[in-house]
C-alpha positions in Angstrom: -1.3 -9.9 -3.3 -2.1 -13.5 -2.5 0.2 -15.4 -0.2 0.0 -18.3 -2.6 -2.0 -20.7 -0.5 -5.4 -22.3 -1.2 -8.7 -20.4 -0.9 -9.8 -20.7 2.8 -12.8 -22.6 3.9 -15.5 -21.6 6.3 -13.7 -22.9 9.4 -11.0 -20.5 10.5 -9.0 -23.1 12.4 -9.0 -25.4 9.4 -7.9 -22.4 7.3 -4.9 -21.8 9.6 -4.0 -25.5 9.5 -4.1 -25.6 5.7 -1.6 -22.7 5.5 -4.1 -19.9 4.9 -4.0 -17.1 7.5 -7.5 -15.8 7.9 -6.3 -12.9 10.1 -3.9 -11.7 7.4 -6.5 -12.1 4.7 -9.0 -10.0 6.7 -6.5 -7.2 7.5 -5.3 -7.1 3.8 -8.9 -6.9 2.7 -9.7 -4.1 5.1 -6.6 -2.3 3.9 -7.2 -2.5 0.2 -10.9 -1.5 0.7 -9.7 1.5 2.6 -7.2 2.3 -0.2 -9.9 2.2 -2.8 -12.1 4.4 -0.5 -9.5 7.2 0.0 -8.3 7.0 -3.7 -11.8 7.6 -5.2 -13.6 10.6 -3.6 -16.3 12.4 -5.6 -14.0 15.4 -5.9 -10.4 16.2 -4.9 -11.2 19.9 -4.5 -10.8 21.7 -1.2 -13.8 21.2 1.1 -14.8 17.9 -0.4 -13.0 15.5 2.0 -13.2 14.8 5.7 -9.8 15.4 7.2 -9.1 11.7 8.0 -9.8 10.8 4.4 -7.0 13.1 3.1 -3.3 12.8 3.4 -1.6 15.1 5.9 -0.6 18.3 4.2 3.1 17.5 5.0 4.1 16.4 8.5 1.6 14.3 10.4 -0.3 11.1 9.9 -4.0 10.7 9.1 -6.1 7.6 8.6 -5.3 7.8 4.9 -1.5 7.9 5.6 -1.9 4.5 7.4 -3.2 2.6 4.3 -0.1 2.2 2.1 2.3 1.2 4.9 -0.3 -1.3 6.3 -0.6 -2.9 2.8 3.2 -3.1 2.5 3.3 -4.6 5.9 0.8 -7.3 4.9 2.9 -8.0 1.8 5.8 -8.7 4.2 3.7 -11.0 6.4 2.6 -13.0 3.4 6.2 -13.7 2.4 6.5 -16.1 5.4 3.7 -18.7 4.6 4.2 -18.4 0.8 8.0 -19.1 0.7 8.0 -21.4 3.8 5.5 -23.7 2.2 7.6 -23.9 -1.0 10.8 -24.5 0.9 9.1 -27.3 2.9 8.0 -28.8 -0.4 11.6 -29.0 -1.5 11.8 -26.1 -4.0 15.4 -24.9 -4.2 16.1 -21.3 -3.2 17.5 -20.4 -6.6 14.2 -21.0 -8.5 12.3 -19.3 -5.7 14.6 -16.2 -6.0 14.0 -16.2 -9.8 10.2 -16.3 -9.1 10.6 -13.3 -6.7 12.5 -11.4 -9.4 9.8 -12.1 -12.0 7.1 -10.9 -9.6 9.0 -7.7 -8.9 9.4 -7.0 -12.6 5.6 -7.6 -13.2 4.6 -5.3 -10.4 7.0 -2.5 -11.6 5.8 -2.8 -15.2 2.1 -2.8 -14.0 2.7 0.3 -12.0 4.4 2.1 -14.9 1.6 0.9 -17.2 -1.1 2.4 -14.9 0.8 5.7 -14.9 1.0 5.7 -18.8 -2.6 4.6 -19.3 -4.3 5.2 -21.8 -0.9 5.2 -23.5 -2.0 7.7 -26.2 -2.8 11.4 -25.9 -5.5 13.2 -27.8 -4.7 16.9 -27.2 -3.6 18.6 -30.4 -4.1 15.3 -32.3 -3.1 11.7 -31.6 0.2 11.5 -29.8 2.3 9.3 -27.5 2.8 11.9 -24.8 1.6 9.6 -22.0 4.3 7.1 -22.8 7.0 9.8 -23.0 6.1 11.2 -19.6 5.3 8.0 -17.7 6.0 8.2 -14.0 8.8 5.8 -13.1 8.2 5.5 -9.3 4.8 4.6 -7.9 2.8 2.5 -5.4 3.1 -0.8 -7.2 6.7 -0.2 -8.0 7.5 0.4 -4.4 5.5 -2.7 -3.3 7.4 -4.7 -5.9 10.9 -3.5 -4.9 10.2 -3.7 -1.1 8.6 -7.2 -1.4 11.6 -8.4 -3.5 14.2 -7.2 -1.1 12.3 -8.6 1.9 11.7 -11.9 0.2 15.3 -12.4 -0.8 16.4 -11.6 2.7 13.9 -14.1 4.0 15.3 -16.8 1.6 19.0 -16.2 2.1 19.6 -14.7 5.5 18.9 -15.6 9.2 16.2 -13.7 11.2 18.9 -11.9 13.1 20.4 -10.5 9.9 16.9 -9.4 8.8 16.4 -7.6 12.1 19.8 -5.9 11.6 18.9 -4.8 8.1 15.6 -3.5 9.3 17.3 -1.4 12.0 19.9 -0.2 9.6 17.3 1.0 7.1 15.7 3.2 9.8 18.8 4.5 11.5 20.8 5.2 8.3 18.0 7.0 6.6 17.6 9.5 9.4 20.9 11.3 8.9 20.7 10.9 5.1 17.5 12.8 5.1 17.9 15.2 8.0 21.6 16.0 8.0 23.1 15.5 4.5 22.9 18.6 2.3 21.9 18.0 -1.3 24.5 18.8 -4.0 22.3 21.6 -5.4 21.5 23.3 -2.2 22.4 24.1 1.4 21.4 22.5 4.7 18.4 20.1 4.4 15.0 21.5 5.4 12.4 18.9 6.1 9.7 21.5 6.1 10.4 22.0 2.4 9.2 19.7 -0.4 12.5 19.9 -2.3 15.4 21.0 0.0 16.6 17.6 1.0 18.6 14.7 -0.4 15.5 12.7 -1.2 14.1 15.4 -3.4 17.4 16.0 -5.1 17.9 12.3 -5.9 14.4 12.0 -7.4 14.9 15.1 -9.6 18.4 13.9 -10.7 17.5 10.3 -11.5 14.0 10.6 -12.7 13.9 14.1 -14.1 10.4 14.8 -15.5 9.3 11.3 -14.7 8.2 12.0 -11.1 4.7 12.5 -9.8 3.3 15.6 -11.6 1.4 16.7 -8.5 4.7 17.7 -6.8 5.7 19.9 -9.7 8.9 17.9 -10.1 10.2 18.6 -6.6 10.2 15.0 -5.3 8.3 11.8 -5.7 6.4 10.3 -2.7 7.6 6.9 -3.8 11.1 8.0 -4.6 14.4 6.3 -4.4 15.8 7.4 -1.0 12.5 6.9 0.9 12.4 3.4 -0.4 15.0 2.5 2.3 12.7 2.9 5.3 9.8 1.4 3.2 11.9 -1.8 3.1 11.9 -1.7 6.9 8.1 -1.6 6.8 8.0 -4.8 4.7 10.5 -6.4 7.1 8.3 -5.5 10.1 5.7 -7.6 8.3 8.1 -10.5 7.9 8.8 -10.3 11.6 5.1 -10.4 12.4 4.7 -13.4 10.0 7.3 -15.3 12.0 5.2 -14.7 15.1 2.2 -16.2 13.4 4.2 -19.2 12.2 5.7 -19.9 15.6 4.7 -22.9 17.7 3.0 -20.7 20.3 -0.8 -21.1 20.8 -3.1 -18.6 19.2 -3.6 -16.5 22.4 0.1 -16.2 22.9 0.6 -15.0 19.3 -2.1 -12.4 19.6 -0.5 -11.2 22.9 2.9 -10.9 21.3 1.6 -9.0 18.3 -0.4 -6.6 20.5 2.5 -6.0 22.8 5.0 -5.6 20.0 2.7 -3.2 18.1 2.1 -1.1 21.2 5.9 -0.8 21.8 6.5 0.2 18.2 3.8 2.8 18.3 5.3 4.3 21.4 8.8 4.3 19.8 7.5 5.9 16.7 5.7 8.6 18.6 8.9 9.4 20.6 11.0 9.4 17.5 8.5 11.8 16.0 9.6 14.4 18.5 13.0 14.5 16.8 12.2 13.4 13.2 8.6 14.4 12.1 6.3 11.7 10.8 5.9 12.3 7.1 4.4 9.9 4.7 5.7 11.6 1.5 9.3 11.2 2.9 8.5 7.9 4.7 10.5 9.1 7.7 11.8 6.5 10.1 9.4 7.7 12.8 6.5 7.3 10.4 7.7 3.8 9.4 7.9 2.7 13.1 4.6 4.3 14.0 2.6 2.8 11.1 4.3 -0.6 11.6 3.1 -0.5 15.2 -0.5 0.2 14.1 -0.3 -2.5 11.5 1.0 -5.0 14.0 -1.7 -4.2 16.5 -4.2 -4.5 13.6 -2.9 -7.9 12.7 -3.1 -9.0 16.3 -6.7 -7.8 16.6 -7.6 -9.5 13.2 -6.2 -12.8 14.3 -8.0 -12.5 17.7 -11.3 -11.7 16.0 -11.3 -14.1 13.1 -9.1 -17.0 14.2 -9.3 -17.0 18.0 -12.9 -15.9 18.4 -13.9 -17.4 15.1 -16.0 -14.6 13.7 -15.7 -16.0 10.3 -18.9 -14.5 8.9 -17.6 -11.0 9.6 -14.3 -11.9 8.0 -15.9 -12.9 4.7 -16.4 -9.4 3.2 -12.8 -8.6 4.1 -11.6 -11.8 2.5 -13.5 -10.9 -0.7 -11.4 -7.8 -1.0 -8.2 -9.4 0.3 -8.1 -12.3 -2.0 -8.0 -10.1 -5.1 -6.2 -7.1 -3.8 -4.0 -6.6 -6.9 -6.9 -6.9 -9.3 -9.1 -4.4 -7.5 -6.1 -1.9 -7.1 -5.3 -2.1 -10.8 -8.9 -2.3 -12.0 -10.1 0.5 -9.8 -7.2 2.7 -10.9 -7.8 2.1 -14.6 -11.6 2.4 -14.4 -11.2 5.6 -12.4 -9.0 7.1 -15.2 -11.6 6.0 -17.8 -14.7 7.6 -16.1 -12.8 10.5 -14.6 -11.0 11.8 -17.7 -11.6 9.8 -20.9 -15.4 9.5 -21.1 -17.1 12.9 -21.4 -20.8 13.9 -21.5 -22.5 17.2 -22.2 -23.7 19.1 -19.1 -24.9 22.7 -18.8 -23.4 23.6 -22.1 -20.0 22.1 -21.5 -18.3 18.8 -21.6 -17.5 17.1 -18.3 -16.2 13.7 -17.4 -18.7 10.9 -16.7 -17.5 10.8 -13.1 -18.0 14.6 -12.6 -21.5 14.4 -14.2 -22.6 11.7 -11.9 -21.2 13.3 -8.8 -22.6 16.8 -9.6 -26.0 15.5 -10.8 -26.8 12.7 -8.4 -24.8 13.1 -5.2 -23.9 16.8 -4.8 -27.5 17.8 -4.3 -27.5 15.8 -1.1 -26.1 19.0 0.6 -22.8 18.6 2.4 -20.1 18.3 -0.3 -17.9 16.2 2.0 -20.7 13.7 2.6 -21.5 13.6 -1.1 -17.8 13.0 -1.9 -17.7 10.2 0.6 -20.9 8.7 -0.8 -19.3 8.5 -4.2 -16.3 6.7 -2.7 -18.5 4.3 -0.8 -20.5 3.5 -3.9 -17.2 2.8 -5.7 -16.1 0.4 -2.9 -19.6 -1.3 -3.0 -19.5 -1.7 -6.8 -16.2 -3.3 -6.7 -17.3 -5.6 -3.9 -20.0 -7.0 -6.2 -17.4 -7.8 -8.8 -15.0 -9.3 -6.3 -17.6 -11.4 -4.6 -18.6 -13.0 -7.9 -14.9 -13.9 -8.4 -14.5 -15.1 -4.8 -17.5 -17.5 -5.2 -15.8 -19.0 -8.3 -12.4 -19.2 -6.7 -10.9 -16.8 -9.2 -7.8 -15.0 -7.9 -5.4 -12.9 -10.0 -1.8 -13.4 -9.0 1.5 -12.3 -10.3 
């Protein structure tokens, strides 16, 4: 998810002057590394994950529940330097909007392609069942749609309008979710996976093309919950405007930390009335996670631009510069070793991933530690690949 600027040099201040925001790169790198970590445990079974490394069962917010909104927040921040630079270079808004549309389309198609991979089924003979049951919503699809809306608002509206849209997304979603009965049921029940307008809309529009893990009740990246997710991206745009302001670096850091703390407090209070819920992307969850992301950005700018701890930033840059590549590549490789390649073990056929986990790591003892060790090895392996690309200045953009 590059912001479109040149690869940063070793001097953080020079990087900022050249248009590259080292603090943003570092936070994005930390976020995508955390996403790869929590998405690739040795086993998804009960008793194999430490609680912070799993999503909240329903209401609540764990460390894992912070990852996606922080990444979406970073995508919003990156809109500011990328499009501002092009506008300052004289690029008309029309072609920029067309470029935004193309990027949205590519992200949506990539997300659907990851869902359909390997495109052909082999149970009962060769078939195209993966294509027939492709999941329409998804992580990349949501990133693409929210990025596109936020980018178009940045291009064609004033900051005040963007703030009003942000507020409207949060305020309007609350009664839609908590008060409006679905056409196929009674009063909404937010303790239920299905008895609310968000679930009804996903089932009605997408049918069988929702995330199979929810048994068709709703999609965690569904239609209605995209409304507050747009607000998450717009929180990022607002933070990007702080970084681009004429204030000195210390003042920018102070503004981000103060704003983030206030958002966290507001999200926590809102959570008394509307529970934090990642699957429904409730307004309280959007505000709470935006506050944490804003504080994280402030701390990252303080550490890597104000204090100039560039050496510590480099591993995060390695991940942040090729965030899209590692997300797609890790997802596809995980599918290959986790379900497509099988090896014989103890008289049965198991996936290559299961064989390695059970044979090499599980004997360690604690199944949770063994599962975490697998995830850490996965993160480290991808770091080796990304570091080689980083040294060569290779960045995959859409």
